[in-house]
C-alpha positions as CSV (number, residue, x, y, z in Angstrom):
1,M,81.5,12.6,17.2
2,V,79.4,9.8,15.1
3,V,76.1,8.9,16.5
4,R,75.6,5.1,15.6
5,T,72.5,3.8,14.2
6,I,71.8,0.2,15.0
7,P,69.3,-1.5,12.6
8,V,66.3,-3.3,14.3
9,E,65.2,-6.8,13.0
10,D,62.3,-6.9,10.4
11,F,58.8,-6.3,11.8
12,D,55.0,-5.5,11.3
13,L,53.8,-2.7,13.3
14,V,50.1,-2.0,13.5
15,I,49.1,1.3,14.7
16,F,45.5,1.3,16.1
17,G,44.3,4.9,15.8
18,A,46.4,5.6,12.8
19,T,44.2,8.6,11.8
20,G,44.4,10.3,15.3
21,D,46.6,13.4,16.4
22,L,49.3,11.4,18.1
23,A,49.9,9.0,15.0
24,H,50.0,12.3,12.7
25,R,52.3,14.3,15.0
26,K,54.6,11.8,16.5
27,I,54.1,8.0,15.7
28,L,54.2,8.3,11.8
29,P,56.8,11.1,11.5
30,G,59.1,9.3,13.9
31,L,58.9,6.1,12.1
32,Y,59.9,8.1,8.9
33,R,62.9,9.6,10.6
34,R,64.0,6.0,11.7
35,Y,63.7,5.1,8.1
36,L,65.7,7.9,6.8
37,A,68.5,7.0,9.5
38,G,68.5,3.3,8.1
39,Q,67.3,1.8,11.4
40,M,64.1,0.4,9.7
41,P,64.6,-2.8,7.6
42,P,63.5,-2.4,3.8
43,D,60.9,-4.9,4.0
44,A,59.4,-3.6,7.5
45,R,55.7,-2.9,7.3
46,I,53.4,-0.4,8.9
47,I,49.7,-1.0,8.9
48,G,47.4,1.6,10.0
49,A,44.1,0.7,11.5
50,A,41.2,2.8,12.7
51,R,37.5,3.4,12.1
52,S,37.8,5.5,9.1
53,E,37.2,3.8,5.6
54,L,40.6,4.4,3.7
55,T,42.2,2.6,1.0
56,D,46.0,1.9,1.4
57,D,46.7,5.2,-1.2
58,G,44.2,7.2,1.0
59,F,46.1,6.4,4.2
60,R,49.5,7.1,2.6
61,D,48.2,10.4,1.3
62,E,47.2,11.3,4.9
63,T,50.6,10.2,6.2
64,R,52.4,12.1,3.7
65,K,50.7,15.3,4.6
66,A,51.4,14.6,8.5
67,I,55.0,14.0,7.7
68,E,55.4,17.2,5.6
69,E,53.9,19.3,8.4
70,F,55.6,17.5,11.5
71,A,59.0,16.2,10.3
72,P,61.9,18.4,10.6
73,K,63.2,17.8,7.0
74,V,61.6,15.7,4.2
75,D,63.4,13.8,1.2
76,K,60.7,13.4,-1.5
77,S,62.2,10.3,-3.0
78,Q,62.8,8.8,0.4
79,L,59.5,9.6,1.5
80,D,57.7,7.9,-1.4
81,A,59.7,4.7,-0.6
82,F,58.9,4.9,3.0
83,L,55.1,5.3,2.2
84,G,55.5,2.2,0.0
85,Q,55.8,0.3,3.4
86,L,52.5,1.4,4.5
87,S,49.1,0.0,4.2
88,Y,45.8,0.3,6.0
89,V,42.7,-1.6,7.2
90,A,39.4,-0.3,8.6
91,I,38.8,-1.9,11.8
92,D,35.8,-2.0,14.1
93,A,37.6,-2.2,17.7
94,K,34.3,-3.5,19.5
95,G,32.9,-5.8,16.5
96,T,34.3,-8.0,13.9
97,G,35.0,-5.7,10.9
98,G,38.2,-5.9,9.5
99,W,40.1,-8.6,11.8
100,E,40.2,-11.3,9.3
101,Q,41.7,-8.7,6.6
102,L,44.1,-7.5,9.4
103,K,45.4,-11.3,10.1
104,E,45.9,-11.7,6.4
105,R,48.3,-8.8,6.2
106,M,50.5,-10.2,9.1
107,R,53.5,-11.9,8.2
108,D,55.2,-15.0,9.8
109,G,58.6,-14.8,11.2
110,V,59.0,-11.2,12.0
111,V,58.2,-9.3,15.1
112,R,54.8,-8.3,15.7
113,A,54.0,-5.2,17.4
114,F,50.6,-3.2,18.1
115,Y,50.5,0.3,19.0
116,F,47.2,1.3,20.9
117,S,47.0,5.0,20.3
118,V,43.5,4.9,21.3
119,A,41.2,5.8,24.3
120,P,42.1,3.3,27.2
121,S,38.6,2.3,27.1
122,L,39.3,0.4,23.9
123,F,42.4,-1.4,25.1
124,G,40.5,-4.5,26.4
125,D,38.7,-4.9,23.1
126,L,41.9,-4.6,21.1
127,A,43.6,-6.9,23.4
128,Q,40.7,-9.5,23.1
129,R,40.6,-9.4,19.5
130,L,44.2,-9.7,18.7
131,S,44.0,-12.9,20.7
132,E,40.8,-14.4,19.4
133,Y,41.8,-13.8,15.6
134,G,45.1,-15.2,16.3
135,I,46.8,-12.2,15.1
136,A,49.0,-11.9,18.4
137,D,51.2,-14.7,19.6
138,D,53.4,-15.2,22.7
139,S,56.1,-13.2,21.1
140,S,54.2,-10.0,20.1
141,R,54.4,-6.7,21.9
142,I,51.6,-4.2,22.7
143,V,52.1,-0.4,23.3
144,V,49.8,1.4,25.5
145,E,49.5,5.1,25.8
146,K,48.7,6.9,29.0
147,P,46.6,7.4,31.2
148,F,47.0,4.0,32.8
149,G,43.8,4.4,34.6
150,R,42.7,7.3,36.7
151,D,43.2,6.0,40.2
152,L,44.5,2.8,41.5
153,E,41.4,0.9,41.3
154,S,41.1,1.6,37.5
155,A,44.9,1.0,36.9
156,R,44.5,-2.4,38.5
157,A,41.5,-3.1,36.2
158,L,43.2,-2.1,33.3
159,N,46.4,-4.2,34.2
160,A,44.1,-7.3,34.7
161,T,42.3,-6.9,31.4
162,L,45.7,-6.6,29.5
163,A,47.0,-9.6,31.5
164,Q,44.1,-11.8,30.3
165,H,45.7,-11.9,26.8
166,F,49.4,-10.8,27.0
167,A,52.3,-11.4,29.6
168,E,53.9,-8.6,31.4
169,K,57.0,-8.8,29.3
170,Q,54.8,-8.3,26.2
171,I,53.3,-4.9,27.7
172,Y,55.1,-1.6,26.8
173,R,53.3,1.1,28.7
174,I,55.1,4.2,27.1
175,D,55.9,7.4,28.9
176,H,57.6,9.7,26.2
177,Y,59.6,11.5,29.1
178,L,61.6,8.4,29.4
179,G,62.7,8.4,25.7
180,K,64.3,11.9,26.1
181,E,68.2,11.7,25.6
182,T,68.8,13.5,28.8
183,V,66.7,11.3,30.8
184,Q,69.0,8.5,29.8
185,N,72.0,10.4,30.2
186,L,71.0,10.8,33.9
187,M,71.6,7.4,34.5
188,A,74.8,7.6,32.5
189,V,76.0,10.4,34.7
190,R,75.3,8.7,37.7
191,F,76.3,5.2,37.2
192,A,79.1,5.5,34.4
193,N,81.2,8.1,36.2
194,I,82.9,7.9,39.7
195,L,82.5,11.7,40.1
196,F,78.8,11.9,41.1
197,E,77.3,8.8,42.6
198,P,79.5,9.1,45.8
199,L,77.8,12.6,46.5
200,W,74.4,11.3,45.5
201,N,72.9,11.1,48.7
202,A,71.5,13.0,51.8
203,Q,74.9,13.8,53.2
204,F,75.7,15.9,50.4
205,V,72.6,17.1,48.6
206,D,70.5,19.9,50.2
207,H,67.6,19.3,47.9
208,V,66.2,18.3,44.4
209,Q,63.9,20.4,42.5
210,I,62.0,18.9,39.3
211,T,60.0,21.1,37.2
212,V,57.8,20.7,33.9
213,S,56.3,24.0,32.9
214,E,54.4,24.7,29.9
215,T,53.2,28.0,28.1
216,V,49.9,26.7,26.8
217,G,46.8,26.5,28.6
218,V,44.5,23.4,28.3
219,G,42.7,24.9,25.2
220,G,40.7,22.3,23.1
221,R,41.3,19.7,25.9
222,G,39.5,21.5,28.6
223,S,36.8,18.9,29.0
224,Y,39.1,16.1,29.3
225,Y,41.6,18.0,31.4
226,D,38.9,19.2,34.0
227,N,38.3,15.5,34.8
228,S,42.0,15.0,35.3
229,G,44.2,18.0,36.4
230,A,47.9,18.5,36.9
231,M,48.2,15.8,39.4
232,R,46.9,13.0,37.3
233,D,47.9,14.4,33.9
234,M,51.7,15.1,35.0
235,V,52.8,14.5,38.7
236,Q,51.6,10.8,38.7
237,N,53.4,9.8,35.8
238,H,56.0,12.1,34.2
239,L,57.3,13.7,37.3
240,M,57.0,10.5,39.3
241,Q,59.4,8.8,36.6
242,L,61.9,11.6,36.7
243,L,61.9,11.3,40.6
244,C,62.5,7.7,40.4
245,L,65.5,8.1,38.0
246,T,66.9,10.6,40.0
247,A,66.6,8.9,43.6
248,M,67.0,5.2,42.6
249,E,69.8,2.9,43.7
250,P,72.1,1.6,41.2
251,P,70.7,-1.6,39.6
252,Y,72.8,-4.6,39.6
253,H,72.8,-4.4,35.6
254,F,71.4,-2.1,33.0
255,D,68.5,-4.6,32.6
256,P,64.6,-3.8,32.3
257,D,63.6,-5.5,35.5
258,A,66.7,-4.5,37.4
259,V,65.9,-0.9,36.7
260,R,62.3,-0.9,37.2
261,D,62.9,-2.9,40.4
262,E,64.9,0.1,41.8
263,K,62.1,2.5,40.6
264,L,59.4,0.6,42.3
265,K,61.5,0.8,45.6
266,V,61.5,4.6,45.5
267,I,57.9,4.8,44.7
268,R,57.1,2.5,47.7
269,A,59.5,4.6,49.9
270,L,57.7,7.9,49.4
271,E,56.2,9.3,52.6
272,P,52.6,10.6,52.5
273,V,52.4,14.3,51.7
274,S,50.6,16.6,54.1
275,E,48.1,19.3,53.2
276,T,50.5,21.9,54.1
277,E,53.2,20.6,51.7
278,I,51.1,20.9,48.7
279,V,50.1,23.9,46.5
280,R,47.5,23.8,43.8
281,G,46.9,26.6,41.2
282,Q,44.5,27.7,38.4
283,Y,45.6,30.2,35.6
284,Q,43.4,33.3,35.6
285,A,42.2,35.2,32.6
286,D,44.6,37.8,31.1
287,G,43.3,40.4,28.8
288,G,41.5,38.8,26.0
289,D,43.0,35.5,27.0
290,P,40.8,33.2,28.6
291,G,41.3,31.6,32.1
292,Y,41.1,27.9,33.1
293,I,37.6,27.9,34.1
294,D,37.0,29.4,30.5
295,D,38.8,26.8,28.8
296,A,37.4,24.1,30.8
297,E,33.8,25.7,30.5
298,N,33.2,25.0,34.0
299,P,33.0,28.3,36.4
300,A,32.8,26.1,39.4
301,S,35.8,23.9,38.4
302,R,38.3,23.1,41.5
303,T,40.7,21.1,39.1
304,E,44.2,22.3,39.2
305,S,46.3,23.3,36.3
306,Y,49.4,23.8,38.4
307,V,50.6,21.8,41.6
308,A,53.7,21.9,43.6
309,L,54.7,19.7,46.4
310,K,57.5,18.7,48.6
311,V,58.1,15.0,48.8
312,R,60.1,12.8,51.2
313,I,61.7,9.4,50.5
314,S,62.1,7.2,53.6
315,N,65.3,5.4,52.9
316,W,69.1,5.6,54.1
317,R,70.0,7.3,50.8
318,W,67.7,10.1,51.0
319,Q,66.3,10.6,54.6
320,G,66.3,14.4,55.3
321,T,66.7,15.6,51.8
322,P,63.3,16.9,50.4
323,F,62.3,16.8,46.8
324,Y,60.4,19.6,45.3
325,L,58.2,19.0,42.3
326,R,56.2,21.2,40.2
327,T,54.4,21.3,37.0
328,G,51.9,23.8,35.3
329,K,49.9,25.3,32.4
330,K,50.5,28.9,31.2
331,L,53.7,29.5,33.1
332,R,56.7,32.0,32.0
333,A,58.5,29.3,29.9
334,R,58.3,25.9,28.5
335,T,60.8,23.9,30.1
336,S,61.6,20.5,31.8
337,E,64.6,20.1,34.3
338,I,65.9,18.5,37.3
339,V,68.2,20.6,39.6
340,I,70.6,18.6,42.1
341,T,71.5,21.4,44.7
342,F,74.6,20.4,46.8
343,K,75.2,21.4,50.4
344,E,77.6,24.4,50.7
345,P,81.3,23.4,52.0
346,P,80.9,23.1,55.9
347,H,83.6,25.9,56.4
348,S,84.8,28.9,54.1
349,I,88.2,29.9,54.1
350,F,87.4,33.2,52.3
351,D,86.5,36.2,54.3
352,E,84.2,37.6,51.6
353,S,83.3,34.2,49.9
354,G,80.1,34.9,48.0
355,Q,79.9,31.1,48.4
356,K,76.8,29.4,46.5
357,A,75.8,26.0,46.3
358,N,76.8,23.8,43.4
359,Q,74.2,22.9,41.2
360,L,73.7,20.2,38.6
361,V,71.0,21.2,36.2
362,I,69.9,18.5,33.9
363,R,67.7,20.0,31.0
364,L,65.3,17.9,29.2
365,Q,63.7,20.7,27.0
366,P,63.8,22.9,25.1
367,D,67.7,22.7,24.8
368,E,68.8,19.2,26.2
369,G,71.9,19.1,28.0
370,M,73.5,19.4,31.5
371,D,75.0,22.6,33.5
372,L,77.3,22.0,36.6
373,T,77.8,25.3,38.5
374,V,80.8,25.9,40.2
375,M,82.7,28.5,42.3
376,I,85.8,30.2,40.6
377,K,87.7,33.4,41.6
378,E,86.4,36.3,39.9
379,P,88.9,37.5,37.2
380,G,90.9,40.6,37.8
381,P,92.9,42.4,40.9
382,G,91.1,43.2,44.0
383,G,91.4,40.2,46.2
384,M,89.8,36.8,46.2
385,R,86.2,37.4,45.3
386,L,84.1,34.3,44.3
387,M,81.7,34.0,41.4
388,Q,79.5,31.1,40.3
389,V,79.9,29.9,36.6
390,P,78.3,27.1,34.8
391,L,80.3,24.3,33.2
392,D,77.9,23.9,30.2
393,M,77.4,20.7,28.3
394,S,74.7,21.3,25.6
395,F,74.1,18.5,23.2
396,A,73.7,20.7,20.4
397,D,77.2,22.1,21.3
398,A,78.9,18.8,22.0
399,L,77.5,16.8,19.1
400,G,77.3,19.7,16.5
401,T,75.0,18.6,13.6
402,E,74.6,15.2,14.9
403,A,72.4,16.7,17.8
404,A,69.8,17.8,15.2
405,D,69.5,14.3,13.9
406,M,69.0,12.6,17.2
407,P,65.8,10.6,17.5
408,D,63.1,12.2,19.6
409,A,61.5,10.2,22.4
410,Y,58.8,8.3,20.4
411,E,61.4,7.4,17.7
412,R,63.8,5.9,20.6
413,L,60.8,4.1,22.3
414,I,59.2,2.6,19.2
415,M,62.6,1.1,18.2
416,D,62.9,-0.3,21.8
417,V,59.7,-2.1,21.4
418,I,60.9,-3.8,18.3
419,R,64.2,-4.8,20.2
420,G,62.1,-6.2,23.1
421,N,63.8,-3.9,25.4
422,Q,61.5,-2.7,28.2
423,T,64.0,-0.6,30.3
424,L,62.4,2.7,29.4
425,F,58.6,1.5,29.8
426,M,56.7,1.2,33.1
427,R,55.8,-2.1,34.6
428,G,52.4,-2.8,35.8
429,D,53.3,-2.8,39.8
430,E,55.1,0.4,39.2
431,V,52.0,2.0,37.9
432,E,50.1,0.7,40.7
433,A,52.4,1.9,43.3
434,A,52.4,5.4,41.9
435,W,48.6,5.6,42.0
436,A,48.6,4.3,45.7
437,W,50.7,7.1,46.6
438,A,48.8,9.7,44.7
439,D,45.3,8.6,45.4
440,P,44.9,10.1,49.0
441,I,46.2,13.3,47.9
442,I,43.6,13.5,45.1
443,K,40.7,12.1,47.3
444,A,41.4,15.0,50.0
445,W,41.2,17.4,47.1
446,E,38.0,16.0,45.8
447,E,36.5,15.8,49.2
448,G,37.6,19.3,50.4
449,K,36.1,22.5,49.4
450,A,39.2,24.8,48.8
451,R,39.5,26.2,45.3
452,P,43.1,26.3,43.7
453,E,45.2,29.5,44.3
454,P,44.9,31.8,41.4
455,Y,48.0,32.7,39.2
456,D,48.8,35.1,36.4
457,P,49.6,33.6,33.0
458,G,53.4,34.0,32.2
459,S,54.2,34.0,35.9
460,S,56.1,31.3,37.9
461,G,52.9,30.0,39.4
462,P,50.9,31.0,42.6
463,D,52.7,32.9,45.4
464,E,51.9,30.1,47.8
465,A,54.4,27.9,45.9
466,L,57.1,30.4,46.5
467,R,56.3,30.4,50.2
468,L,56.6,26.6,50.1
469,M,60.3,26.9,49.5
470,H,60.8,30.0,51.6
471,R,59.6,28.2,54.7
472,D,62.6,25.8,54.1
473,N,65.0,28.9,53.5
474,R,65.2,27.5,49.8
475,R,64.2,29.2,46.6
476,W,62.9,27.8,43.3
477,R,65.3,28.0,40.2
478,E,63.9,30.6,38.0
479,I,61.8,29.3,35.2
480,R,63.6,30.5,32.2
481,A,63.2,30.2,28.5
């Protein structure tokens, strides 16, 4: 199988915050890989912009080190050619310094894109100056990183600020989960095959589980994370997007607004979540390893590092089918997956059936792919005994060496920005609707006095989360590496 690489048109991409961690780990190595793949035009230019006083060569040296550390493979001669497309401007986001120099670097007749890899507090300043200095025009695009606010009020304010200078069609709110190959394959599996879509409803689906687990703690992000928590950091955005893509109705066309219209309908159909259907947790200290309150440097912290909740969608397709979401730090394994558990056959013809429900498991990480579990006869003599086996479609197995060269999420999404394709980016009303649903949950926690349930590092989370499923005679799928 050959993975096609379709070049994009010529562009100038300005990366604000180009000396920061995200640029070094993801953005610049990702652009280098797109250059190696032949997707970047030979004349495309990448302009770094940050507070640091660097020369063009100084920025290239920094970028070389970042690529050598974070890119899977490096071709020295190709790297030199890629670095030749980079330049740098020292910028004062809140002042006048550097903006005229940046304007002089921009070319006419090419796509102009601006990546805001900075704190959200600077989004408005950058947008204003791009407009004031005539650097951005009506066809320019801006990319903004999460968090998109910390509640509905701040999200609305942020959207309003950006809207003063850019139209919605120019704003790309990036969520790297939507750039994963398997997430897009979820739409392909549902809408390009007759096999699943007729069964994708409450009549045939017993329940859905969405899990995003991490093995690391909050570490050096303790002070930031303590003002955020798992609900704001993961559920309101990443898990919400996975929920929407799993539950949405077929759009009339694979078109950015058509897809996002259907996602928005899912969010607006979410029922309020009761207190008994949510579990919060905090990882404890383990031997010499610090607990959450140590990492956060706040012994009185009531911020959750784990959350599990039962969600209902009030529409015809999903009425009566629960969605169980969970995410947490310092869990047993690093994994992200969506599990569709179908209902068992209404009648078994086998005396000793061992019947189990079919499951479709969509793995986002670490090994992207899909499993469909089905019942078969256990091999050998001795009667009709059933066993469950997976029909495995690992991308690594199906695509061979091509899988190793598939673009990661940031690579794909940045190229989509250059193409002007907003399908995998959140719209402003989507963000606000998600906050409108999450805000009452967070407010109740902040007004209450209950502390999160403690859980052991390396476990599956608090025991109460297990009971959340057991009460419904269901079980979480085991978190496994």
